[in-house]
C-alpha positions as MATLAB code, in Angstrom:
seq = 'MKIPFFSILLLSFVLSVTLSGQDACAAGKKRFTVVIDAGHGGKDAGATGSTLKLKEKNVNLAVALELGRLLYAEKGVRVIFTRKTDVFIPLDERASIANKEKADLFISIHANAAKARSAFGTETYVVGSSSNENLEVAMRENASILYEDNYKSRYGGFDPNRAESYIMFDMMQSSFQSQSIRLAQFVQKSFVSTCKRSDRSVKQAGFLVLKQTNMPGILVELGYLSNAKEERYLNQEKSRKSLAKAIHKAVMTYKEGYEKKSNVAAYEEEKEKEEKDGEKKTEVKEQSTANEEVASNLDSVYYSIQFCSSKVQKPLKSKDFKSCVPAYEYQENGIYKYMYGKTTSFLEALDIQKKVRNDFSDAFMVVLKENKKLPPSEASLYMK';
ca = [
      46.489   67.783   18.224;
      44.351   66.884   21.194;
      45.741   63.997   23.232;
      43.100   61.421   24.296;
      42.092   61.640   27.911;
      43.102   58.076   28.752;
      46.593   58.667   27.284;
      47.127   61.705   29.497;
      46.067   59.701   32.532;
      48.407   56.892   31.634;
      51.452   59.115   31.173;
      50.946   60.925   34.460;
      49.722   58.025   36.519;
      52.518   55.620   35.660;
      54.912   58.062   37.329;
      53.116   57.713   40.656;
      52.025   54.060   40.645;
      54.585   51.418   39.683;
      54.640   47.685   40.315;
      52.409   46.337   43.062;
      55.382   45.200   45.112;
      56.310   48.803   45.808;
      52.969   49.357   47.510;
      53.776   47.134   50.507;
      52.904   48.756   53.840;
      56.029   49.969   55.589;
      54.968   49.254   59.175;
      53.919   45.679   58.424;
      50.233   46.545   58.584;
      48.299   45.125   55.669;
      46.956   47.795   53.387;
      43.431   47.642   52.057;
      44.101   46.242   48.590;
      41.887   47.128   45.648;
      42.375   45.472   42.264;
      41.012   47.599   39.410;
      40.210   45.742   36.231;
      39.718   47.770   33.052;
      37.562   45.462   30.954;
      38.604   44.298   27.483;
      41.754   45.749   25.863;
      44.078   45.155   22.930;
      42.459   42.993   20.246;
      39.274   42.899   22.345;
      37.668   46.313   21.883;
      34.440   45.450   23.674;
      31.341   47.403   22.650;
      31.544   50.174   20.038;
      29.621   53.436   20.160;
      26.645   53.993   17.871;
      27.693   57.365   16.406;
      31.201   58.354   17.530;
      32.422   54.738   17.315;
      33.878   55.140   20.792;
      35.567   51.918   21.908;
      34.611   50.477   25.252;
      38.163   49.373   26.062;
      39.326   53.013   26.031;
      36.491   54.235   28.238;
      37.158   51.451   30.726;
      40.881   52.185   30.903;
      40.417   55.938   31.332;
      38.000   55.517   34.246;
      40.115   52.749   35.795;
      43.283   54.867   35.772;
      41.487   57.862   37.258;
      39.943   55.659   39.955;
      43.383   54.274   40.736;
      44.823   57.781   41.017;
      42.143   58.763   43.531;
      42.525   55.601   45.615;
      46.313   55.756   45.562;
      46.112   59.124   47.318;
      44.186   57.550   50.196;
      46.122   56.529   53.290;
      46.316   52.784   53.820;
      45.047   51.840   50.351;
      47.024   49.683   47.948;
      46.113   49.850   44.252;
      46.766   47.136   41.668;
      45.710   47.127   38.024;
      45.040   44.146   35.797;
      46.114   46.374   32.920;
      47.430   49.939   32.615;
      47.799   50.006   28.841;
      45.848   48.913   25.789;
      46.685   45.207   26.039;
      44.606   42.038   26.027;
      44.497   40.133   29.332;
      42.642   36.768   29.536;
      39.770   36.719   32.010;
      41.272   34.027   34.225;
      44.551   35.968   34.472;
      42.681   39.040   35.685;
      41.188   36.979   38.505;
      44.545   35.345   39.224;
      46.150   38.748   39.743;
      43.580   39.605   42.405;
      43.861   36.198   44.094;
      47.662   36.271   44.121;
      47.712   39.707   45.727;
      45.069   38.655   48.290;
      42.999   41.687   47.400;
      40.209   42.996   49.594;
      38.128   44.153   46.626;
      37.960   43.432   42.908;
      36.347   46.053   40.659;
      35.864   45.350   36.958;
      34.942   48.403   34.889;
      32.905   48.176   31.686;
      30.540   50.086   29.418;
      27.315   48.542   28.182;
      25.435   48.157   24.902;
      21.942   46.985   24.026;
      19.777   46.253   21.012;
      17.372   48.931   22.234;
      19.178   52.194   21.457;
      17.089   53.974   24.098;
      18.681   52.053   27.009;
      20.667   54.284   29.391;
      22.012   54.497   32.943;
      24.438   52.654   35.198;
      24.135   49.217   36.762;
      26.437   47.187   38.977;
      26.649   43.396   38.973;
      27.642   40.692   41.411;
      28.186   37.089   40.361;
      25.133   34.844   40.345;
      22.386   33.380   38.212;
      21.317   35.398   35.179;
      17.823   36.528   34.325;
      16.955   36.629   30.629;
      17.832   40.328   30.495;
      21.107   39.989   32.392;
      22.145   36.905   30.447;
      22.672   39.048   27.365;
      25.085   41.288   29.278;
      26.989   38.316   30.719;
      27.283   36.688   27.303;
      28.711   39.841   25.773;
      31.279   40.397   28.522;
      32.269   36.715   28.727;
      32.782   36.661   24.955;
      36.244   38.069   25.662;
      37.445   34.490   26.136;
      36.825   33.861   22.428;
      39.971   35.892   21.768;
      41.953   33.242   23.659;
      43.283   30.396   21.506;
      42.700   27.688   24.119;
      39.598   29.024   25.844;
      37.758   25.688   25.806;
      40.421   23.956   27.883;
      41.069   26.996   30.101;
      37.414   27.336   31.050;
      36.342   23.702   31.205;
      34.378   23.762   27.957;
      32.435   26.904   28.902;
      30.760   28.459   25.854;
      29.848   32.120   26.472;
      27.230   32.009   23.716;
      25.234   29.041   25.051;
      22.611   29.680   27.717;
      23.165   26.186   29.118;
      26.689   27.153   30.190;
      25.264   29.619   32.701;
      23.293   27.076   34.719;
      26.401   26.427   36.816;
      26.266   29.977   38.179;
      23.117   29.047   40.130;
      25.253   26.984   42.510;
      28.564   28.796   42.149;
      27.751   32.157   43.649;
      30.538   33.848   45.516;
      31.172   33.151   49.187;
      31.420   36.942   49.463;
      27.940   37.579   48.065;
      26.658   39.849   50.831;
      29.835   41.974   50.857;
      29.764   42.262   47.075;
      26.141   43.358   47.132;
      26.895   45.940   49.804;
      29.703   47.454   47.697;
      27.500   47.372   44.590;
      24.770   49.260   46.433;
      27.264   51.908   47.539;
      28.428   52.310   43.937;
      24.918   52.731   42.553;
      23.967   55.267   45.225;
      27.181   57.173   44.565;
      26.541   57.272   40.814;
      23.185   58.901   41.512;
      24.466   61.430   44.069;
      27.785   62.260   42.399;
      27.035   61.951   38.680;
      23.232   62.307   38.611;
      23.121   59.039   36.689;
      19.998   56.957   36.166;
      20.033   54.023   38.604;
      19.464   50.659   36.896;
      20.040   48.935   40.255;
      22.229   46.109   41.540;
      21.927   42.904   39.537;
      23.496   39.467   39.342;
      24.730   37.530   36.332;
      27.202   34.823   35.350;
      30.450   36.736   34.847;
      33.515   34.491   34.593;
      35.897   37.180   35.818;
      33.932   37.520   39.082;
      33.372   33.796   39.539;
      37.095   33.086   39.764;
      38.008   35.752   42.337;
      38.381   34.939   46.033;
      37.189   38.229   47.464;
      34.195   40.587   47.221;
      33.907   41.712   43.625;
      31.672   43.740   41.336;
      31.372   44.495   37.641;
      30.341   48.065   36.880;
      28.566   49.078   33.663;
      29.177   52.824   33.295;
      26.583   53.502   30.615;
      25.318   52.487   27.180;
      27.538   53.129   24.160;
      24.620   52.037   21.989;
      22.782   55.196   23.082;
      24.085   58.252   21.186;
      23.569   60.595   24.144;
      25.260   58.171   26.535;
      28.168   57.740   24.118;
      28.735   61.512   24.035;
      28.627   61.533   27.833;
      31.213   58.747   28.148;
      33.458   60.482   25.602;
      33.872   63.526   27.857;
      36.819   63.794   30.253;
      34.606   65.486   32.840;
      32.160   62.578   32.793;
      34.868   59.951   33.167;
      36.378   61.767   36.125;
      32.967   62.066   37.718;
      32.294   58.339   37.287;
      35.691   57.463   38.789;
      35.012   59.812   41.692;
      31.694   58.090   42.364;
      33.293   54.635   42.494;
      36.101   56.006   44.692;
      33.545   57.392   47.138;
      31.762   54.030   47.286;
      35.002   52.121   47.909;
      35.970   54.411   50.766;
      32.505   54.042   52.305;
      32.863   50.271   52.116;
      36.407   50.421   53.525;
      35.248   52.498   56.490;
      32.626   49.927   57.400;
      35.072   47.088   56.791;
      37.579   48.537   59.239;
      35.033   49.365   61.920;
      33.728   45.854   62.151;
      35.028   42.828   60.284;
      32.614   40.038   59.477;
      34.136   37.770   62.111;
      33.961   40.420   64.800;
      30.357   41.185   63.892;
      29.459   37.500   64.051;
      31.035   37.017   67.474;
      29.457   40.182   68.842;
      25.972   39.210   67.699;
      26.457   35.641   68.865;
      27.469   36.818   72.350;
      24.478   39.154   72.466;
      22.108   36.337   71.564;
      23.598   34.129   74.269;
      23.256   36.872   76.886;
      19.652   37.424   75.885;
      19.018   33.771   76.503;
      18.285   32.838   72.909;
      18.847   29.215   72.122;
      19.956   27.737   68.876;
      17.671   25.169   67.314;
      18.631   22.155   65.275;
      17.754   22.043   61.618;
      14.553   20.018   61.296;
      13.937   17.402   58.634;
      11.939   18.336   55.564;
       8.695   16.776   56.790;
       8.552   18.889   59.942;
      10.348   21.984   58.626;
       7.581   22.869   56.196;
       4.996   22.760   59.016;
       7.154   24.920   61.271;
       7.609   27.522   58.565;
       3.869   28.123   58.551;
       3.446   28.226   62.322;
       6.733   29.247   63.936;
       8.908   31.053   61.383;
       8.529   34.716   60.555;
       7.728   35.775   56.993;
      11.485   36.279   56.398;
      13.843   33.350   56.896;
      17.194   31.973   55.738;
      18.195   28.803   53.931;
      21.264   27.401   52.171;
      21.124   26.689   48.444;
      23.580   23.966   47.480;
      22.457   22.536   44.161;
      20.533   23.303   40.974;
      19.475   21.064   38.131;
      17.553   21.118   34.870;
      16.104   17.746   35.916;
      13.998   17.317   39.065;
      15.681   15.216   41.769;
      14.263   13.266   44.748;
      14.407   15.262   47.974;
      16.406   12.428   49.530;
      18.745   11.978   46.574;
      22.078   10.351   47.427;
      23.705   13.186   45.469;
      22.630   15.551   48.259;
      24.877   13.743   50.783;
      24.249   15.210   54.252;
      21.707   17.743   52.976;
      18.715   15.442   53.178;
      15.932   15.755   53.076;
      16.217   18.870   50.925;
      13.397   20.945   49.522;
      13.100   22.581   46.145;
      11.736   25.532   44.264;
      11.738   26.449   40.592;
      13.237   29.573   39.070;
      13.467   30.251   35.336;
      12.751   26.589   34.641;
      15.605   25.346   36.866;
      15.105   23.187   39.965;
      17.008   24.625   42.925;
      17.642   22.712   46.135;
      18.069   24.158   49.607;
      18.716   22.816   53.074;
      17.699   24.200   56.454;
      15.292   26.967   57.415;
      15.842   29.447   60.218;
      14.959   33.003   61.178;
      18.393   33.495   62.791;
      21.153   34.872   60.561;
      23.775   33.463   62.924;
      22.255   30.018   62.827;
      22.123   30.227   59.051;
      25.868   30.887   59.028;
      26.376   27.711   61.050;
      24.216   25.721   58.638;
      26.103   27.158   55.675;
      29.407   26.117   57.251;
      28.090   22.578   57.682;
      26.731   22.346   54.138;
      30.001   23.569   52.647;
      31.717   20.443   53.960;
      29.949   18.648   51.098;
      29.182   21.553   48.743;
      31.930   24.183   48.848;
      29.967   26.639   46.689;
      26.801   26.577   48.818;
      25.447   30.024   49.669;
      22.836   31.645   51.852;
      19.525   32.827   50.444;
      16.809   34.909   52.041;
      13.145   34.000   51.545;
      10.092   36.052   52.305;
       6.708   34.384   52.332;
       8.347   31.361   50.663;
       9.755   33.427   47.782;
      13.503   34.007   47.323;
      14.445   37.680   47.505;
      16.708   39.249   44.844;
      20.256   40.192   46.018;
      19.434   43.877   46.439;
      16.664   43.065   48.964;
      18.321   40.019   50.533;
      21.387   42.026   51.562;
      19.227   44.062   53.970;
      18.761   40.950   56.099;
      22.359   39.653   55.925;
      23.699   41.468   58.957;
];
């Protein structure tokens, strides 16, 4: 009898990786900690294949264990799993594990499904607002909370099947958005170069498991179980190893850059350079003058801080905006979104973001080009 691939991985891997406490760095130097989250599990099977009836939870676990094996062999890397067996773990507990361990990265592994059986390829998500297409994916993955008896109280009344519940993600994007996007880009590029997979790009959507983590995090969709050819691909041991290898390569690329220059060090270095070059910081202008300056003084690409979104239009000097007045607005997918400050300097934008977060802790930086907000994949190119 042929033993399933994920069972073989589990039996061998558990011998080499035990409880997270055993992974502490001997010399007192903090190891680069990666939390690997195999999506679904136990009573939550996730998506089911169209022909072979392959269960997503098994694909996720097999790839997660192989990824962990590869990372565990790397010097200075600490590996933690949210699950190593076929068990059900609530979404908020998965995030809590990563937060408790003060992880450097959170990687949630999934397989996709779609009504269109022709859909194929890999895509990697970061937390954020959902387009109509991505909303379907977020709803399906967030539906895991329906297996929890008290999900309404645990998630503040969040209903994964109601589009209205996802409005909050417009103003609750991760503070680690740029780092998450960078990792997601590495993963997608690695899938193409290592596995010859079709690149469905980096996207953002309202995933609860990412929203609750306090570190850079991504959700990877390995392929489409609803596509018969993709299902056969994901059922092969060779394919699963190749996918794990691709993610491993991306993590190590990210880790290398992380160690060379931390965000703080990069900020201070660029700030010092600007000061030496004689560049002066400018104060954030009020709405009435800022719009005029955008046309005459600002380049086509500039930064701003989004701090609020609403289904109902608000006055630009609303008392709800606190210190962020006057604000200015734009519409996206029928939602009014409010921003504060405009600048062409990334460093100055960081200062504005810090100020805004005194009143709105979930405020985040956005990049606009010719008065249009760029998607995460393009915006990340300017967040350096």
